[in-house]
N, C-alpha and C positions, 0 to 999 in steps of 0.2 A: 255423462252426456246430458246436455240441457234439453228440457222439454220446451221451454219458452212459453210465451203467452201472447195473446193478441191484445194490444192496447190501442186506445183511441188517439187521434192526433192531438187532442187537447191534453190528455194525460202525458203524452210524450213531451209536449212543450213545457208542461209544468215540471216534469222530471229534469229537463235540461237545465232548469234554473235552480235546482236544489243543491245546496252546499252540504257536504258531509262534515268537514272541518275546515280550518283555515287553509290547509294545503291539499285538500282533496274534494272531489265532487262526484256526483252520480251522473252517469251518461247512459241513456238507453241506446241500444243498437239492434239492428234487424238482421236476421239470418234466415233465409228460406221462408220468408213471410211471417216468422214469429219474432217476438221482441224479447230481449234480454236486457239486464241492467248491469253495468259494471261500476265499480268504484275506481276512480282514477286519482292518482297522486301527482301533484305538480312538483317536479324537482327543480329547484332554483340553481342556476349556474349562469355562465355567460349567455347562454340561450335558454329559453324556457322550454323544458322538455316535459312531456306527459308520459307517465308510466302507468300501465294498468296493473293494479295491485290485487284486485279481487274481481271475480265474475260471479254474479249472483243469479240464480235461476229465478225467472219471473213466472211463477206458477199462477199466481193471481195477484194482480195489482191492488193494493188497498184502495178504498174509495178516495178519490181526490175531490175535494169540494171545489166546485167551480160554478160560476153563475154567468151565463151568456149575456144576459141583459141586466146590468147593474142597477138600472133605474126602476126595475120591477120588484115588488115585494114578495111575490109568490112564484115558486118554481113548481111546475107540474111535470112529473116524470111518468112515462108510460113505457112498459116493455113491449117490444114488437109482437111478442106472442099474445099479449092482451089486445092489440089492434086486430090481429087475425081472429081471435076468439070473438070479438065484437062484430066483425064483418060477417062471420059465419053463423053466429047465434043470435045476435041482436042488431041486425043491419040498420034498422030505423034509428036506434040510439047512436050507433057508431056514425051514421051519416049526419045526424043532428049535431053531434059534437064536432065533426069535421067541418060542417057548414058554418058553425059558430066561429071556428078558427079562421075560416076563409073570410067571412063577413066582417070580422074585427081586425083583419090583417095581422093575425097572430102568427109570428114566424115559428117554424119548426126547426129544431136543431137535432141532428142525428149523431149519436156517439155510440158506436158498437151496436148493441142490442137494445138501446134505449132511445126514446124520443123525448125532447125537452121543449116545453112551452112556458111562457111567462105571462103573468097578469098582476094587477094590483089588487083585484078582488076575485072571489069565486062566487058565481051565482048560486043561490040556495038550491035551485033545481039541478044544477050540475053536481053540487056536493051530494045531493040525494042519490043521483045516479052512481057516483063513485062509491058511495056507501052500499047501495043495493047490489052492485055488480062487481065484487072483488076480482072476478075473472078478467075484467078489463085491465087489471094490473096497473092501476094509476095510484101514484103516491103524491103527496103535497108536501113541499118544504117551504117554510117561511123564514124570512130574514129575522 
């Protein structure tokens, strides 16, 4: 019996494009709100038929690297639990970071339990906050 996993729309779209071999590919599918992944094999004949050859349990999807804003050099990732911690324990800091995002028109991308923001630079005072408060659960990825 499959347990399945919850995957994001972006992860699902990336998986739809993955080829396993010349004649097979991966395809995610949903059942009762959980996602699974199957390996499908394309059988060539007069008609193109698809036959499911394997069904793999998606317990945890490996991280898929994606970048919502290709023109930005820095990806800022925050777990939603870090947002809650900030609002409950350091509301002035959390509000200051939120206001900066609003004032600079920084878009927020939500994928599962994570929020993604993009910039070309990180202000030193923001980096100091990220370093001083690991409970905010903010990580920085650079291209």
